[in-house]
DRENDO-1510 file (C-alpha; in Angstrom, 1 decimal, always signed):
<recs>
REC; n; res; u; v; w
REC; 1; MET; -35.5; +64.9; +86.6 .
REC; 2; GLY; -34.5; +61.5; +88.0 .
REC; 3; ALA; -31.6; +60.1; +85.9 .
REC; 4; GLU; -28.1; +61.4; +86.0 .
REC; 5; LEU; -27.8; +64.2; +83.4 .
REC; 6; SER; -25.0; +66.1; +81.8 .
REC; 7; GLU; -24.9; +69.4; +80.1 .
REC; 8; TYR; -23.4; +68.7; +76.7 .
REC; 9; VAL; -22.4; +71.5; +74.3 .
REC; 10; GLU; -22.6; +70.7; +70.6 .
REC; 11; GLY; -21.7; +73.4; +68.1 .
REC; 12; ARG; -23.1; +76.5; +69.9 .
REC; 13; THR; -26.0; +74.7; +71.5 .
REC; 14; ARG; -26.4; +73.6; +75.1 .
REC; 15; LEU; -28.1; +70.2; +75.5 .
REC; 16; LEU; -29.3; +68.1; +78.5 .
REC; 17; VAL; -28.5; +64.5; +77.9 .
REC; 18; PRO; -28.5; +61.3; +80.0 .
REC; 19; SER; -24.9; +60.9; +81.2 .
REC; 20; GLY; -24.8; +57.3; +80.1 .
REC; 21; SER; -25.2; +58.3; +76.5 .
REC; 22; LEU; -21.9; +60.0; +76.6 .
REC; 23; SER; -19.9; +57.0; +77.9 .
REC; 24; SER; -21.6; +54.0; +76.3 .
REC; 25; PRO; -20.3; +52.7; +72.8 .
REC; 26; ALA; -24.0; +52.1; +71.9 .
REC; 27; PRO; -26.1; +54.9; +73.5 .
REC; 28; PRO; -29.0; +53.4; +75.5 .
REC; 29; ALA; -32.6; +54.2; +74.5 .
REC; 30; ALA; -33.7; +54.7; +78.1 .
REC; 31; PRO; -34.3; +57.0; +79.8 .
REC; 32; ALA; -33.9; +59.1; +76.7 .
REC; 33; PHE; -31.9; +58.6; +73.5 .
REC; 34; PHE; -29.0; +60.7; +72.4 .
REC; 35; ASN; -26.2; +59.6; +70.1 .
REC; 36; PRO; -23.1; +61.9; +70.3 .
REC; 37; HIS; -21.5; +59.9; +67.4 .
REC; 38; ALA; -24.2; +61.3; +65.1 .
REC; 39; ARG; -22.9; +64.9; +65.4 .
REC; 40; LEU; -21.7; +65.1; +61.8 .
REC; 41; GLY; -25.3; +64.5; +60.6 .
REC; 42; ARG; -26.5; +67.3; +62.9 .
REC; 43; ASP; -23.8; +69.6; +61.7 .
REC; 44; VAL; -24.8; +69.0; +58.1 .
REC; 45; THR; -28.4; +69.7; +59.0 .
REC; 46; VAL; -27.5; +73.0; +60.6 .
REC; 47; LEU; -25.5; +74.1; +57.5 .
REC; 48; LEU; -28.2; +73.0; +55.0 .
REC; 49; CYS; -31.0; +74.6; +57.1 .
REC; 50; GLY; -29.0; +77.8; +57.2 .
REC; 51; ALA; -28.7; +77.8; +53.4 .
REC; 52; LEU; -32.4; +77.0; +53.0 .
REC; 53; ARG; -33.2; +80.0; +55.2 .
REC; 54; GLN; -31.5; +82.2; +52.7 .
REC; 55; LEU; -33.0; +80.6; +49.6 .
REC; 56; ALA; -36.6; +80.0; +50.6 .
REC; 57; PRO; -39.2; +82.6; +51.5 .
REC; 58; PRO; -40.5; +82.6; +55.1 .
REC; 59; PRO; -41.8; +81.2; +57.3 .
REC; 60; HIS; -38.6; +79.3; +58.1 .
REC; 61; ASN; -40.1; +76.6; +60.3 .
REC; 62; TYR; -38.8; +73.1; +61.2 .
REC; 63; LEU; -40.4; +69.9; +62.4 .
REC; 64; ASP; -38.3; +67.4; +64.4 .
REC; 65; ALA; -40.7; +64.6; +64.3 .
REC; 66; LEU; -38.6; +62.1; +66.3 .
REC; 67; ALA; -36.7; +64.6; +68.4 .
REC; 68; GLY; -35.3; +62.6; +71.3 .
REC; 69; VAL; -33.7; +65.1; +73.6 .
REC; 70; GLY; -34.1; +67.8; +70.9 .
REC; 71; ALA; -30.5; +68.1; +69.7 .
REC; 72; ARG; -31.3; +68.6; +66.0 .
REC; 73; GLY; -34.3; +70.9; +66.5 .
REC; 74; LEU; -32.6; +73.1; +69.0 .
REC; 75; ARG; -29.4; +73.4; +67.0 .
REC; 76; VAL; -31.3; +74.7; +63.9 .
REC; 77; LEU; -32.8; +77.4; +66.0 .
REC; 78; VAL; -29.6; +78.4; +67.8 .
REC; 79; GLU; -27.1; +77.9; +64.9 .
REC; 80; ALA; -29.1; +78.0; +61.6 .
REC; 81; GLY; -31.4; +80.9; +62.6 .
REC; 82; MET; -34.6; +79.1; +61.8 .
REC; 83; ASP; -37.6; +81.1; +63.0 .
REC; 84; PHE; -39.5; +78.3; +64.8 .
REC; 85; ALA; -39.1; +74.6; +65.6 .
REC; 86; HIS; -41.7; +72.0; +66.7 .
REC; 87; LEU; -40.1; +69.1; +68.6 .
REC; 88; ASN; -42.0; +65.8; +69.0 .
REC; 89; ASP; -41.2; +62.5; +70.6 .
REC; 90; LEU; -43.2; +59.6; +72.1 .
REC; 91; ASN; -40.9; +59.7; +75.1 .
REC; 92; PRO; -42.2; +62.4; +77.5 .
REC; 93; TYR; -39.0; +62.4; +79.5 .
REC; 94; ALA; -37.0; +63.2; +76.4 .
REC; 95; ILE; -39.3; +66.1; +75.6 .
REC; 96; GLU; -38.9; +67.4; +79.2 .
REC; 97; LEU; -35.1; +67.4; +78.6 .
REC; 98; ALA; -35.7; +69.3; +75.3 .
REC; 99; LYS; -37.9; +71.9; +77.0 .
REC; 100; GLU; -35.3; +72.5; +79.7 .
REC; 101; ALA; -32.5; +72.8; +77.0 .
REC; 102; ALA; -34.6; +75.3; +75.1 .
REC; 103; ARG; -34.7; +77.5; +78.2 .
REC; 104; LEU; -31.0; +77.1; +78.6 .
REC; 105; ASN; -30.5; +78.4; +75.1 .
REC; 106; GLY; -33.0; +81.2; +75.3 .
REC; 107; VAL; -35.2; +79.8; +72.5 .
REC; 108; GLU; -38.2; +78.6; +74.4 .
REC; 109; ALA; -40.4; +81.3; +72.8 .
REC; 110; ARG; -39.5; +79.9; +69.3 .
REC; 111; CYS; -40.4; +76.2; +70.1 .
REC; 112; SER; -43.4; +74.1; +70.7 .
REC; 113; PHE; -43.4; +70.5; +72.0 .
REC; 114; THR; -45.7; +67.4; +71.7 .
REC; 115; VAL; -45.6; +63.8; +72.8 .
REC; 116; GLU; -47.4; +62.0; +69.9 .
REC; 117; GLU; -46.9; +59.2; +67.4 .
REC; 118; ALA; -44.9; +60.8; +64.6 .
REC; 119; VAL; -47.0; +59.6; +61.6 .
REC; 120; TYR; -50.2; +60.8; +63.3 .
REC; 121; LEU; -48.6; +64.2; +64.1 .
REC; 122; MET; -47.4; +64.8; +60.5 .
REC; 123; ALA; -50.7; +63.7; +59.0 .
REC; 124; GLU; -52.7; +65.8; +61.3 .
REC; 125; ARG; -50.6; +68.9; +60.7 .
REC; 126; ALA; -50.9; +68.4; +57.0 .
REC; 127; ARG; -54.7; +68.1; +57.3 .
REC; 128; ARG; -54.9; +71.4; +59.2 .
REC; 129; GLY; -52.6; +73.1; +56.6 .
REC; 130; GLU; -49.8; +73.6; +59.1 .
REC; 131; ARG; -46.8; +72.6; +57.0 .
REC; 132; PHE; -43.1; +73.1; +57.5 .
REC; 133; LEU; -40.2; +74.3; +55.4 .
REC; 134; VAL; -38.2; +71.3; +56.8 .
REC; 135; VAL; -39.6; +68.1; +58.1 .
REC; 136; ASP; -36.9; +65.9; +59.7 .
REC; 137; ILE; -37.3; +62.2; +60.4 .
REC; 138; ASP; -34.6; +60.4; +62.4 .
REC; 139; PRO; -35.9; +56.9; +63.3 .
REC; 140; PHE; -34.4; +53.8; +64.7 .
REC; 141; GLY; -34.0; +51.6; +61.6 .
REC; 142; SER; -35.9; +52.3; +58.4 .
REC; 143; PRO; -37.5; +55.7; +57.5 .
REC; 144; ALA; -39.9; +53.9; +55.1 .
REC; 145; PRO; -43.0; +53.9; +57.3 .
REC; 146; PHE; -42.6; +57.7; +57.8 .
REC; 147; LEU; -41.9; +59.0; +54.3 .
REC; 148; GLU; -45.4; +59.6; +52.9 .
REC; 149; ALA; -46.6; +61.3; +56.1 .
REC; 150; GLY; -43.4; +63.4; +56.2 .
REC; 151; LEU; -43.9; +64.6; +52.6 .
REC; 152; ARG; -47.5; +65.5; +53.4 .
REC; 153; ALA; -46.2; +67.8; +56.2 .
REC; 154; VAL; -43.7; +69.6; +53.9 .
REC; 155; ARG; -44.9; +72.9; +52.6 .
REC; 156; LEU; -44.7; +74.0; +48.9 .
REC; 157; GLY; -41.0; +74.0; +48.0 .
REC; 158; GLY; -40.0; +72.5; +51.3 .
REC; 159; VAL; -37.6; +69.8; +52.3 .
REC; 160; LEU; -37.8; +66.3; +53.8 .
REC; 161; ALA; -34.7; +65.2; +55.7 .
REC; 162; PHE; -34.5; +61.6; +56.8 .
REC; 163; SER; -32.1; +59.0; +58.3 .
REC; 164; ALA; -31.7; +55.3; +57.8 .
REC; 165; THR; -29.7; +52.9; +60.1 .
REC; 166; ASP; -30.7; +49.7; +58.3 .
REC; 167; THR; -27.5; +49.8; +56.3 .
REC; 168; ALA; -27.2; +46.0; +56.0 .
REC; 169; ALA; -30.3; +45.9; +53.9 .
REC; 170; LEU; -29.5; +49.0; +51.9 .
REC; 171; MET; -25.9; +47.9; +51.1 .
REC; 172; GLY; -26.6; +44.5; +49.8 .
REC; 173; LEU; -26.5; +42.1; +52.7 .
REC; 174; HIS; -30.2; +41.6; +52.6 .
REC; 175; PRO; -31.4; +42.7; +49.1 .
REC; 176; LEU; -34.9; +41.3; +49.5 .
REC; 177; VAL; -35.4; +43.3; +52.7 .
REC; 178; ALA; -34.4; +46.4; +50.8 .
REC; 179; LYS; -36.9; +45.5; +48.1 .
REC; 180; ARG; -39.6; +45.1; +50.7 .
REC; 181; ARG; -38.9; +48.4; +52.5 .
REC; 182; TYR; -37.7; +50.6; +49.6 .
REC; 183; GLY; -39.2; +49.1; +46.5 .
REC; 184; GLY; -35.8; +48.1; +44.9 .
REC; 185; THR; -33.2; +45.5; +45.5 .
REC; 186; SER; -29.8; +46.4; +46.8 .
REC; 187; LEU; -26.4; +45.1; +45.7 .
REC; 188; ARG; -23.3; +44.1; +47.6 .
REC; 189; CYS; -20.3; +45.8; +45.8 .
REC; 190; GLU; -17.6; +48.4; +46.3 .
REC; 191; GLU; -20.0; +51.3; +45.5 .
REC; 192; ALA; -22.8; +49.9; +47.7 .
REC; 193; ARG; -23.0; +53.3; +49.5 .
REC; 194; GLU; -24.2; +55.1; +46.4 .
REC; 195; ILE; -26.7; +52.4; +45.7 .
REC; 196; ALA; -28.0; +52.7; +49.2 .
REC; 197; VAL; -28.4; +56.5; +48.8 .
REC; 198; ARG; -30.2; +56.0; +45.5 .
REC; 199; LEU; -32.6; +53.4; +47.0 .
REC; 200; LEU; -33.5; +56.0; +49.7 .
REC; 201; TYR; -34.0; +58.7; +47.1 .
REC; 202; GLY; -36.1; +56.2; +45.0 .
REC; 203; ALA; -38.3; +55.4; +48.0 .
REC; 204; SER; -38.9; +59.0; +48.7 .
REC; 205; ALA; -39.7; +59.6; +45.0 .
REC; 206; GLN; -42.2; +56.8; +44.9 .
REC; 207; ALA; -43.9; +58.2; +48.1 .
REC; 208; ALA; -44.0; +61.6; +46.4 .
REC; 209; MET; -45.5; +60.2; +43.2 .
REC; 210; ARG; -48.3; +58.7; +45.2 .
REC; 211; LEU; -49.1; +62.2; +46.4 .
REC; 212; GLU; -49.0; +63.6; +42.9 .
REC; 213; GLY; -45.6; +65.2; +43.3 .
REC; 214; GLY; -41.9; +64.6; +42.8 .
REC; 215; ILE; -38.6; +65.0; +44.6 .
REC; 216; ARG; -35.4; +66.8; +43.8 .
REC; 217; PRO; -32.4; +65.3; +45.7 .
REC; 218; LEU; -30.3; +67.9; +47.5 .
REC; 219; PHE; -27.7; +66.0; +49.5 .
REC; 220; ALA; -27.0; +62.7; +51.2 .
REC; 221; HIS; -24.1; +61.2; +53.1 .
REC; 222; VAL; -23.1; +57.9; +54.6 .
REC; 223; THR; -21.4; +58.1; +58.0 .
REC; 224; ARG; -20.6; +55.3; +60.4 .
REC; 225; HIS; -23.8; +53.2; +60.5 .
REC; 226; TYR; -26.3; +55.6; +59.2 .
REC; 227; ILE; -27.3; +57.5; +56.1 .
REC; 228; ARG; -28.9; +60.9; +55.9 .
REC; 229; ALA; -30.7; +62.2; +52.9 .
REC; 230; PHE; -32.4; +65.6; +52.0 .
REC; 231; VAL; -34.9; +66.0; +49.2 .
REC; 232; ALA; -37.0; +68.9; +48.1 .
REC; 233; PHE; -40.7; +68.0; +47.6 .
REC; 234; GLU; -42.4; +69.6; +44.6 .
REC; 235; ARG; -46.1; +69.2; +44.1 .
REC; 236; GLY; -48.0; +68.6; +40.8 .
REC; 237; ALA; -48.6; +65.9; +38.2 .
REC; 238; ALA; -45.8; +67.3; +36.0 .
REC; 239; ARG; -43.3; +66.9; +38.9 .
REC; 240; ALA; -44.6; +63.4; +39.5 .
REC; 241; ASP; -43.9; +62.5; +35.8 .
REC; 242; GLU; -40.4; +64.0; +36.0 .
REC; 243; ALA; -39.8; +61.9; +39.2 .
REC; 244; ALA; -40.9; +58.8; +37.3 .
REC; 245; LYS; -38.3; +59.5; +34.6 .
REC; 246; GLY; -35.7; +59.6; +37.4 .
REC; 247; MET; -36.3; +56.0; +38.3 .
REC; 248; GLY; -34.4; +53.1; +36.9 .
REC; 249; TYR; -31.6; +50.6; +37.6 .
REC; 250; TYR; -28.0; +50.7; +38.6 .
REC; 251; VAL; -26.1; +48.3; +36.3 .
REC; 252; ARG; -22.7; +46.8; +37.0 .
REC; 253; CYS; -20.7; +44.7; +34.5 .
REC; 254; ALA; -19.6; +41.4; +36.2 .
REC; 255; ALA; -16.5; +41.1; +34.0 .
REC; 256; GLY; -15.3; +44.7; +33.5 .
REC; 257; LEU; -15.5; +48.0; +35.2 .
REC; 258; HIS; -18.5; +49.3; +33.3 .
REC; 259; ARG; -21.3; +50.8; +35.5 .
REC; 260; TYR; -24.1; +52.9; +34.4 .
REC; 261; ALA; -27.8; +53.8; +34.9 .
REC; 262; SER; -30.5; +52.2; +32.8 .
REC; 263; GLU; -34.2; +53.0; +32.6 .
REC; 264; GLU; -35.0; +49.3; +32.1 .
REC; 265; PRO; -33.2; +46.2; +33.6 .
REC; 266; PRO; -30.8; +45.0; +30.9 .
REC; 267; ALA; -30.0; +41.4; +30.2 .
REC; 268; ALA; -26.3; +42.1; +29.3 .
REC; 269; CYS; -23.7; +44.8; +29.6 .
REC; 270; ALA; -24.3; +47.6; +27.1 .
REC; 271; SER; -20.6; +48.0; +26.6 .
REC; 272; CYS; -19.3; +44.4; +26.3 .
REC; 273; GLY; -22.3; +42.2; +26.2 .
REC; 274; ARG; -21.4; +40.2; +29.2 .
REC; 275; GLU; -23.4; +39.3; +32.3 .
REC; 276; VAL; -24.4; +42.2; +34.6 .
REC; 277; SER; -25.5; +42.7; +38.2 .
REC; 278; ARG; -28.1; +45.3; +38.9 .
REC; 279; ALA; -29.9; +47.1; +41.7 .
REC; 280; GLY; -33.2; +48.8; +41.7 .
REC; 281; PRO; -35.6; +50.2; +40.8 .
REC; 282; LEU; -33.9; +53.3; +42.4 .
REC; 283; TRP; -33.1; +56.9; +41.7 .
REC; 284; ILE; -30.8; +57.3; +38.7 .
REC; 285; GLY; -30.9; +61.1; +38.5 .
REC; 286; PRO; -28.5; +63.6; +40.1 .
REC; 287; LEU; -27.3; +63.0; +43.7 .
REC; 288; PHE; -26.6; +66.6; +44.8 .
REC; 289; ASP; -27.9; +70.1; +44.4 .
REC; 290; ALA; -25.0; +72.3; +43.6 .
REC; 291; ARG; -26.8; +75.6; +44.4 .
REC; 292; LEU; -27.7; +74.5; +47.9 .
REC; 293; LEU; -24.3; +73.2; +48.6 .
REC; 294; SER; -22.7; +76.4; +47.3 .
REC; 295; GLU; -24.9; +78.5; +49.5 .
REC; 296; ALA; -24.2; +76.4; +52.6 .
REC; 297; LEU; -20.4; +76.6; +52.0 .
REC; 298; ALA; -20.5; +80.3; +51.3 .
REC; 299; ARG; -22.4; +81.2; +54.5 .
REC; 300; MET; -20.8; +78.8; +57.0 .
REC; 301; PRO; -18.5; +80.2; +59.7 .
REC; 302; ARG; -15.0; +79.1; +58.6 .
REC; 303; GLY; -13.6; +76.4; +60.9 .
REC; 304; ALA; -16.8; +76.0; +62.9 .
REC; 305; TYR; -17.8; +72.7; +61.3 .
REC; 306; PRO; -14.6; +71.4; +59.7 .
REC; 307; GLN; -15.7; +67.8; +58.9 .
REC; 308; ALA; -19.1; +68.9; +57.5 .
REC; 309; GLU; -17.4; +71.6; +55.4 .
REC; 310; ARG; -15.1; +69.0; +53.8 .
REC; 311; LEU; -18.0; +66.7; +53.2 .
REC; 312; LEU; -20.1; +69.4; +51.4 .
REC; 313; ALA; -17.1; +70.7; +49.5 .
REC; 314; THR; -16.3; +67.2; +48.2 .
REC; 315; ALA; -19.9; +66.6; +47.2 .
REC; 316; LEU; -20.0; +69.9; +45.3 .
REC; 317; GLN; -16.9; +68.9; +43.3 .
REC; 318; GLU; -18.5; +65.6; +42.2 .
REC; 319; ALA; -21.9; +67.0; +41.4 .
REC; 320; GLY; -22.9; +66.3; +37.8 .
REC; 321; LEU; -20.4; +63.5; +37.3 .
REC; 322; PRO; -21.7; +60.1; +36.1 .
REC; 323; VAL; -23.5; +57.4; +38.0 .
REC; 324; GLY; -21.1; +55.1; +40.0 .
REC; 325; TYR; -17.7; +55.5; +41.5 .
REC; 326; TYR; -14.5; +53.4; +41.7 .
REC; 327; THR; -12.5; +52.5; +44.8 .
REC; 328; LEU; -8.8; +52.4; +44.9 .
REC; 329; ALA; -8.8; +48.9; +46.2 .
REC; 330; GLU; -10.9; +47.7; +43.3 .
REC; 331; LEU; -8.6; +49.2; +40.8 .
REC; 332; GLY; -5.6; +47.6; +42.5 .
REC; 333; ARG; -7.3; +44.2; +42.4 .
REC; 334; ARG; -8.1; +44.6; +38.7 .
REC; 335; LEU; -4.4; +45.5; +38.0 .
REC; 336; ARG; -3.0; +42.9; +40.4 .
REC; 337; ARG; -0.9; +45.5; +42.2 .
REC; 338; SER; -1.2; +47.8; +45.1 .
REC; 339; SER; -3.9; +50.5; +45.1 .
REC; 340; PRO; -2.9; +53.6; +43.1 .
REC; 341; PRO; -2.6; +57.0; +45.0 .
REC; 342; LEU; -5.9; +58.9; +44.7 .
REC; 343; GLN; -4.4; +62.3; +44.1 .
REC; 344; GLY; -2.0; +61.1; +41.5 .
REC; 345; LEU; -4.8; +59.3; +39.7 .
REC; 346; LEU; -7.0; +62.4; +39.6 .
REC; 347; GLN; -4.1; +64.4; +38.2 .
REC; 348; LEU; -3.5; +62.0; +35.4 .
REC; 349; LEU; -7.1; +61.8; +34.5 .
REC; 350; ALA; -7.3; +65.6; +34.4 .
REC; 351; GLU; -4.3; +65.8; +32.2 .
REC; 352; GLY; -6.1; +63.3; +29.9 .
REC; 353; GLY; -9.0; +65.7; +29.6 .
REC; 354; TRP; -11.4; +63.7; +31.9 .
REC; 355; ARG; -13.4; +65.5; +34.6 .
REC; 356; SER; -12.9; +63.5; +37.8 .
REC; 357; ALA; -13.3; +64.1; +41.5 .
REC; 358; ARG; -13.2; +62.4; +44.9 .
REC; 359; THR; -16.5; +61.1; +46.0 .
REC; 360; SER; -18.0; +62.2; +49.3 .
REC; 361; LEU; -19.6; +58.7; +49.7 .
REC; 362; ASP; -16.3; +56.8; +50.2 .
REC; 363; PRO; -12.9; +58.2; +51.3 .
REC; 364; THR; -11.1; +55.9; +48.9 .
REC; 365; GLY; -13.4; +56.5; +45.9 .
REC; 366; LEU; -13.4; +58.6; +42.8 .
REC; 367; ARG; -16.0; +59.5; +40.2 .
REC; 368; THR; -14.9; +60.2; +36.6 .
REC; 369; GLU; -16.1; +60.8; +33.1 .
REC; 370; ALA; -13.3; +58.6; +31.8 .
REC; 371; PRO; -14.2; +55.1; +30.4 .
REC; 372; PRO; -12.8; +52.1; +32.3 .
REC; 373; GLU; -10.0; +51.6; +29.8 .
REC; 374; ALA; -8.7; +55.2; +30.3 .
REC; 375; LEU; -9.0; +54.8; +34.1 .
REC; 376; LEU; -7.0; +51.6; +34.2 .
REC; 377; GLU; -4.4; +53.1; +31.8 .
REC; 378; ALA; -3.9; +56.0; +34.1 .
REC; 379; ALA; -3.7; +53.8; +37.2 .
REC; 380; LEU; -1.0; +51.7; +35.4 .
REC; 381; LYS; +1.2; +54.8; +35.1 .
REC; 382; LEU; +1.4; +55.3; +38.8 .
REC; 383; PRO; +3.9; +53.6; +41.1 .
</recs>
């Protein structure tokens, strides 16, 4: 095929990838793009698609709209048991690699391939009524230009999965860029990862509302320099109205540890009356769908995807806890001492009757129902 190629096995799937993508710190875009460092995102996709296959009626079909060499689309066929996958990319060489890999895995009869512009492809499939259980968008940079077309191509009760690599905008370094792309300003703070996820959910909710529908967030994670999000798309004016109620602002007290969601942008902290920082408009509803996560964890082969398993299990534990999390470093600075141990802090909060959990969004973060005063009191008791 021209360039030097390597056969690369990820999970249980054989892939054909340019050899340079396996040795370069930043995988090159030419002759075809493949990022081995994004494996966790693909593992998570495999697990969630396997769960969706159990929960949703057939057909279990999948669109990889920006497929590259086809890693994600082929893996959901081989490992998640999806019935059919359509792989599309503007790079014809990448699609040739995907076709050859499909033959290597024995799934060529369950695939189709195109070389088209992704927005056009999704809009055209929707116009013809050829929609998918899962539409996956994995662009360079922002997913914003693809969201509405992606939702159009999702079937009734289906899922839109999408990635974002413009984390500098989403995490507060460029708040006006975030506002331009996602409809809400970002905020630079300890819990910026959650705000970034909520901005992505919010942008997908706004796209859904323009189509007279709403979204239900399923799962999201922040890994290395990218964010992956999964939302169910539900059609109808009533769903659009529900989605509108899920939009608001993330509020952070500038003086204390108070953080909360608000439907309107407040002028002062609701707890202490002091100045606040805020991000949004963004999604202020639930972050995770416990039913889908439970199904994915129950059906995964034990030990096959250890990092993804830990990620989903942590998210399941924090599902339903309040908006906003706290990092250990932030608590240490507030108390002017070293950061408290996470496990000890969780234990003390539980003994005090407060539901708390690690957060999947930050390895040093916790989410809790305890008010800031109780949280700091517990942290002070630890060495």
